[in-house]
N, C-alpha and C positions, 0 to 999 in steps of 0.2 A: 438284809433281806425283809426286814419288816419295811423298809422304804420300797423296794421292788414291790412287794405285795400291795401296797397300797396305790402304786401306779399302775400295775398291770391287772390285778383283779377286776376293778370295774369295768374296764374296756372289753376284757374277753368274756365277761359272763353279762355283759349289756346290764348291769345292774346298778346304775347311777342313782344314789337315794335324791329324789328331788320330792320328797314330802313338803318342804317349803320351798317354792320357787321364787325368783326374782321379780316375776311379772305380777305376784300377788302384792308387791310393796312397790311398784311402780308409780303409783299415784300419792304416794307419801313424800314428804320433803326430806328425803334422805340422800345424801351424796353418796357417789359408787362407793366410797372408803367406808363410811357407815354401812352401808348394805352388806358389803362384803364381811366386815367385822360382825355382824349380827348373825348372818349366815354360817360364819365360821363356828361361833358360839354354839349354833344349833347342830353343827356337824358332830360335834362331841357327845350328842345325846344318842346313844346306841351302842350296840354292841361290839361293832369292830373298834370304836375308840378305847371303849373301857379295857378290852382286850389288850390292846397295845399299850395302853397306859401300865396295864399291870406287868407286861413284858418288859417294859423300860423300866421297872423297878429294879431290875439288874444293875443299872448305874449305881444305885445305892448299896449294892453287895460287891461292885467294882471298886468302890471309893473306899478310903481308908483314913482313919483321922479326921482330921479338919476338913478334907476334900467332902465330905458328907454333905456340907454346905453347899459345895459347888454341885454336888449332884442334884441337891433339891431344886436349884436354879435350871440346871441343864435339862433334866427331866421334862417339864412342860414345855421349854423352847424346843426340844427335840420333837415332841408330841405334835407341837402346832406346826412344825415344819413338815412331817410327813403328810398331815391332814391338808395343809395348804397346798402342797406340791400336788397331791392328787386331785383337788378340787381346781386348781390351775391348769393342769394337764387335760382333765376331761373338758373344761371349759373351753380351750384351745381348740382342742379336736372338734368339739360341737360346733362352735364358730366356723371351723373350716368346711365342715360337711353342710352347713347351712348356705355357705356363700356360693355363688354361681361358679365364679372362677376357682375358688378353692375347694369345690366338690371334690374333684378326682385327685386333689394333692392331699385332701383329708383322708379318703379312702387309702391312699399310699401310706401315710403316716400312721393310721390304724393299724394295717398290715405290719408296718414296722414294729409298732410298740407290741403288737401279737407275737410275732416273731423273737422279739428281744428277750421276752421272758424264756423261749426256749434255749435262745444263746446264752443266758445268764445261768441256765441250768448246766449247761455244758461247759461253763467256765467253772462253776462249783464242783462239778467232778472231776475236772481237771485239777484243779488248784486247790480246794478244799482241805483234802488231806494235808498239803504241805502248809497251808496257813494254820490250819491247826495245831501242827506239831512245831510251827515256828520257823520252819525251813526255807520260808520265803519273805525275806525283809523288804524285798521290792514291793510284791503285791500288799503285804501289810501295811507299807508306808502310802501306797496308792488309796488303799481303803480308807485309812486315818485322814488322809489329805482331802476327802470328799465330805460334803456338807453333813451326810448320813453318818459320818464317824467322828462329827465333832465333840459330840456329848461325851463320848468314851475319852477321846483324848483330853477333855477338860478336867475328867476325875482323876486320871493318871499322869499329869504332867505339872511341871511348875505353875506359880501362881501367875506368871505373866502369859503363859501359854493358854491357862485356864480362862483367863479374863478374855484373852483375843478370840478364843472360840466361843464364850457366851455372848460376847459381843457382835460376833459374825453371824452367830444364827440368830440373834434379835434383828440385826440388819437385814439379813437374807429374809426373815419373816415379813417384815415391814415390806419390803420390796415385792414378795410374792402377794400380799394383801393389796397393793397398790395395783398390781397387774391383774388380778382376780377383778378387783373392782372396776377396772377400765373393760375387762371381758364382759362383766355383767351389764355395765352401762350400755355396750354396744348391742348386746343381746336384747334387752328392754326397749330400746329406741329404733332398732334396724328390723325391716322386715325380710323374711327369707326370700331367696331368689326363687322366682319362677321356674317350673320345669322346662319352659319351652314351649313353642308353638306344637299343637296337636294337629296331626293330617285329618281331613275330613272323614276318611274312611280307610280303615286297615284291612290287610288280607285275611281273610276268614270270617270278618265279623257282620257278614250279611245274615247269618243264622244267631239266633240267641246265645246258642253254645259259645259261637266263636266269639260274639261280643264280650261275653264274661271272659273268656280266655283272654283276650286282648286287654281287657281293662286290668285284669290281675298281673299280666306281664310288665304292663306300663307302670302300675303300681308299684311292682317290687324293684323297678330300677329308678323310679322317680321318688318313691317315699324314703325320706332319710333313713327312718328308723328299720324300715325294711332292708335297705342296703347295709345298715351296719349289722342286721342279723344275718345277711348272706355273707358279708365279710367274716363274721366271727365265724361261721360255718366253714368256710375255706381254709381261715387259719389254723383251727381245731384239725381239720383234715390234714392239712400238710405235718403239723406237729406229730400227729398219732401215726402217719404213714412214713415219713423219713425221719423223725426223731430217733427212734431205735437204730436204724440202720446208721446215721452219724454220730450216735454217741456210742456205738459199738454193742449195743445191747444184745443178748443172746437168747431172749426169751421167744422169738419167733412171732411177733404179732404184725410183721411189716404186711404180709399179703392182705389181711383183714383190714389194715388202717384206714383205706378208702370207704370201708362199709359205715364208718362213723359219720359220715355225710348225713346218710339217712337219718340215725339217730339225732344228731344236733339239728338237722334241718327240721325234723319236727318238734322237736323243743322249741325251738327258735321261732317258728311259725305257727305254734299252737295256740294263737291268739288273733286270727285273723279279723274275726268280727269285734274285737276289741280295737284293732287299729283303725278299722272303718270308723268306729264311733258311731255318733247319730245318722251318718250318712247310710247306714243299712236299711233305714226306712224305705229307701227306694225298693229295694228288693221285698219287702213286707206289703207294700201296696199294690203289687203287681200280682194277681191271681196264678198259682202254678208257678211262680218263679222260682221257688225254692229248690225245686230239683236242679233246674239249670245252673243257678248259682253255686250249690255246693258241686256238681260235677265239673264246672268250669274252674272252680278254685283247685280242685285235686289235679285236673289235667295241666294246670298253669304251674302248680307246684312241682309235678313230675317234669316239665318241661325244664325247669331249672334244676333242680337236684338230680335229676335222671341223666343227663349226660356228664356231669361231674363224678357220680358214682359209677358209671360204666367205664369212664376214663381211668379211674383209679383202680378199678376191678382188673381191667387187661393191664395195665401198666405195672402195678406193685408185684404180682406173683412173678412176671418176667423178670424184675429187678432182685427178687428174693428167693422165691422157691416156686418152680413151675409146676410142680407137683400138687401145689394148692389149688389149681385152677377150677377142678370140678367143686370144690368147696366154695369158693369165692363167687363163681359164675351162677352157681345154684342159690347162693343167699342171696346175691343182688335183687333180682327180681321179686322174690318174696318179700324182703324188707323195703323195696320201693313201694310196693302195691300197699302193704301194711301200713307203711309212713304215710302215703297218700290218705288212706282212711282216718289213720289217727288224727291227723293235722284238722280235718275238719270237725271230727268228734270233740276233741279238746276245744276246739273254737266255739262249740255250741253248748258244752256242758260247763266248762270251767272259763268262761270269757271274764275278762275284767277290763275295767275302764283304763285307759292309757292316756298321759299327758297329750296336749295339743301339740301342734307342729312347731311352736314357739319354744317348746321346751328342749332340754337337751336330749339329741337323740339317743344317748345311752341311758336316758331314764327309764324305768320300768315301770313306773306307777306304784300304786299301794298295794299290789298283791302280796298277800302274808307270804312269809318266807316257808312256813310250814307246808301250807298248801302247794306251794311250787315245788318243794321238795318231794312231797308225796305224789304230784303229777308225774314228775321226772321219774320216779321209782313205778309208776303205774305204766308209764309208756316203755320203759325198758322191760318190763314182765310181759305186757301185750306182745312187743315184738318178737321176745324170745319163744313166746307160745305160738305165734305165726309160724315161725321158721322151724320148729320141731318136726314136722313131718319131713321136711327137707332134710334136715340133719340126719333122720333116720335113714332115708334112702342111700345118701351118700356113705354114711357110716357103715351101713350094712354092705355096699359094694366095696368098701375098703377092708373089711374083716374078712370078707369071702375072696378077696383078691381078684373082683371081676370089675374091670375099667369100665366095660358097658354099663353095667348097674350104677357105678359112681356118677357116669355122665347123665343117666336118667334122671339125677337130680335137677338138672338144668330144666327140663321142660315141667317136671313137679315145682321147682319154685316159680316159674312163669305162671302156671296154673293157679297156684295158692296165691300169687302176687294179685292175679285178676280177681279171685275170691274175694279177698279182705278189701280190695279197692272197692269191689260193688257192694259188699255186705256192709262194711263199717260205713261207707258214704250214704246208703240208704238209712242208716240208724240216724245219720246227721240230718238227712232230709227230714225225716218224720220228727225229730226234735224241734228243728227251726219251723216246720209248720205248724206245731201244735203250741211252741213255748217262744215264737217270735217276739210278740210285743214284751213279754218280761225280759228276754235277752236284750232288746233295744234300751229297755229303761235302765238295765244294768251297764251297758256300754256306753251309753249316752252322756253318764256324768262324768265330766273332766275331772282325771286324777288328780 
């Protein structure tokens, strides 16, 4: 389970740690293997590696007698394995997403990785009890045969098997180190593929607002970091929507699963000016461009997130509980309007510098974890406040058994969505107009 966590968590959260990047050492006389070894050592400086090391101390408790000596060797080898495997997986996916030919393949691979976490959850629910009680020797044998179980096998088997497991872990770690070094070398010596030719004029770009919308839409589909954010949003929506249905859950959240698209869409896109970096000076040097820029970004975000949200809002109640249609169709426009406002508010109030295009698309820069967590809580609370009037209208109709009153929540949701879209967008415009140079200085520094 710890190995699965190291593989999937960075991909699903777009949280690859790249405080130290290989580009920082590109001019030093280091071989790819030396660079990989140095970055591997730096990877153990942090909370995830420390917590994992504490968890792996269970090998010492699992061992008995002289096998404690085996556990003392297996523990660091197993820890190095999970960290290296995570780094190699992120480097491989990042390389695929930066390659012109492998860009679409990388998207599919990332989606598969995200969905694999859900598949593992299903397997655990199905086979976990049998594995814990020892009633599934076949599954136990499979898990022990995988490299993630070699440490456990080493401390509970004969000396010959223990030596074979330790040698196998050491050899596998060396192989992963070589592979990672090769990927790092390719990353520091190759230039990311161009997005392709740009047409002279796109539909709707004759006005300043249309130009901003077209620019944002192109950026969402051409910037690798934004593509990763979009993919993560879709993966989370699929898991939260279809996951309870496939796993046999009876909690009933399926009709509302698609609404999580808005929440995660706002979370993952809440640093638009940080993703732009120093290029936002183009907006600041044009008098009065702040209004058009903010409104264009809001509309572009709605053009991407809105259709997906509405599709899930129509589809999921039909597949699970049609009686929830008034709730879902009333909440969807209110959340979309509020999300479009929160995206730009976060982008002007909590923007932070992002790594450049050469960095891994999964790297999230140096934004403090505490600040990010508090921001996410704030987003959730603001969206909850935004939809409270809609909830009150629909709930009143439900309690009074008045279907007409329930369906009045839909126009109420549309009106509230438009209100928050305009109100919160206006706050972002004023903030950008008065604090634009300070924001530029903050996001222009490469993370």
